[in-house]
Every structure is written in structure tokens, then in C-alpha cells.
N, C-alpha and C positions, 0 to 999 in steps of 0.2 A: 569607457570600457574598464578603466582602472577603478572605478568606482564598484564595480561589481566584484571585484577581487576582496572587497573588504565586507561584503554583505553575508551575515549570518542567517541561519534557519529560522531563529527566533521571529525576525522581522517579518516573514513572509509564509510561514506555516498556518495551516486551518488548525485552530485550537479545539473547534467542536467536532470531534471525530465519530463517524458512524463505525460501529463495531457489531461483531457476531458473537455468539457464544460457541464453544465447541460441541456443545450437545444438539445445536440448531440443525435441522434436518436438510439434506440435500434439495429437496423440493422448496424449502422455505428459503434456502441460500438462493436458488434460480430466481425465485420472486423478487427477492431483496436486489439482484443484479439487474433485473427487469425494471424495477420501481426507480432506481437510483442511477443507473448506466454507470455506476462506479467500475472499475476494473479489479479492484480488490478490498478487502476488508483485514483490520486487525482482528485477531481472535482474541478475546479477553477472557480469561479465567481466573476468578476470584483477585480481579484487579490488576493481573498482571498479564502481559502480553505472551501468549501461548504460541503463538503462529501467526502467519498470515495466509488467507485463503483467496485465491484469483480467480477469475473466469477460466483461466486455463487449467487450473486444478479442479475446477468443476466440470469443464468438458473432458478431462482426462478420464472420469469415473465412466465415460460411455465410449471409451476406446476399446475395441474388441480386437483381439488378434486370435490366431488359430491357436495359440498357447494359452489364452484365457477363455474361461468358460464364460457363456453369456447369461448373467443372472436376469431374473424377471425385473422388469422396469420399476413396478413397485418396490420391488427390495433394494434397488439403487437409490430410489427418491428418498427412502426411509433412512439410510446411512447417516451418520452423524458427520459434521464439519470436520471433527477431530480426525478423521478417518482419512481426510484427502488435503488437510492443510500442510503448508509447508512449516516445518518447525524449526528449521534452521533458516534465518531470514537476515536480511540486511537492514539495519537501522541507522539512525543519526541522533545527535544529541542538539539540544537547543543553540549552542555556541558553535557548531560546526559551520564551517565556511560553505556558501552555495557553490563555490568552484568545486569543493570536494563532493558534493552531493550531485551536482552535475556530472563529474567523473564517473562516480558510482552508477548512475542512472544509463549513462552511455556504454559503459563497461558490461553491466549486467541486463542490459536492456529493461530497466524498470520503468515503470510509468509514476511510481509514489513508493515513498519510505516512511515508515513509522518514526516517529520521534519520541523517545525515551529519555526519562530523566536519570540521575543518579541510582535511584532504585529500582529501575527497570520498569516505571510506571509509565504509560502512555500519556504523552502530554500534547501531542499535536501529529500532524501528517503533512508531508510536503509533496506535491506532485509537480509534474513537467510543467503545468500552466503557471503554478507559483513561479518557476525557475524563469518562465519566459516573461512574466509580470515585472520579475526583478530587474531582469535585462533591459526591458522597456523603460522602467523607471530610470534606471541609472544613465541609459543613453539620453532619454530627455532632460534629466537634470545636468548632465554635461553639456548638452546642446545649449541649455538656458544659461550655463556658468554658475550654476548654483551649487 
């Protein structure tokens, strides 16, 4: 377990990140969720992360309350990702300790975090599965005494 305390994001993050554009339609976003089974995507605009869009954001489009008029389905599906994405999001850097990432994931019930460099450029993503893999690797290495 002590090995895990020293692990950093760059050792476990996914570098090839699937992203979406802020101009992508909700219909296309739904299809991407279906094809990939990802729970969220960073939204890239001119190389910068403009936000994050999750399945929750997607589903929230279809929530109707007495105070909200029910738009036509086709109108909803033509809306852009930019209209539903989360603009203020939690992220980490390459050198962030995995213990901090784990804490953020638990506190905010996140499944993944985008990884940004000093210029706010997307360099990776880290998911809960990556944290689990790190924990397993550290436990195995400690058991082997290496």
C-alpha cells in the first residue's frame, strides 16, 4: 500500500483520449456514448478543454418538469454539446499523486478526470479503472518484495 502513496497520474493515465466538439449534436453525442460505453468526454475547442460532457448531462436534456416546457424531440437532438456540457470541471496534472485523484473521485463521485498540462492542453485522462490497476500493481509488487 505504501507504494501507492508515491504513484502519479502520468504512470497510469490514458494518453489517447476520445473527445467531442462543442458543436457536436446531442444526437451524435448519444451515438458516441452508445458506441464507446464511456461515461464522459472532454469537450475540445481549438485545442483547449472547454468543458466535460457526461451521460448525466446528456440525460438531463430530457428531464421535464412542470416549470419546463417540453420541446420537440428533434429540437433537443439538434442542440449542441456546448449547451449541456459542464464548463467548470475538476481536472488533474501529470504529476498529481494518485491518492489526490482518488480523493477527488470519491468526494465528487467522478468516474474520470481529464489531465491537463500547464497550458491547459489535454494530455490524458484517468479513470477509476486506472486507479484500481495502480492499486493492484502496487499490492502485487509489495507482495513480491520488489
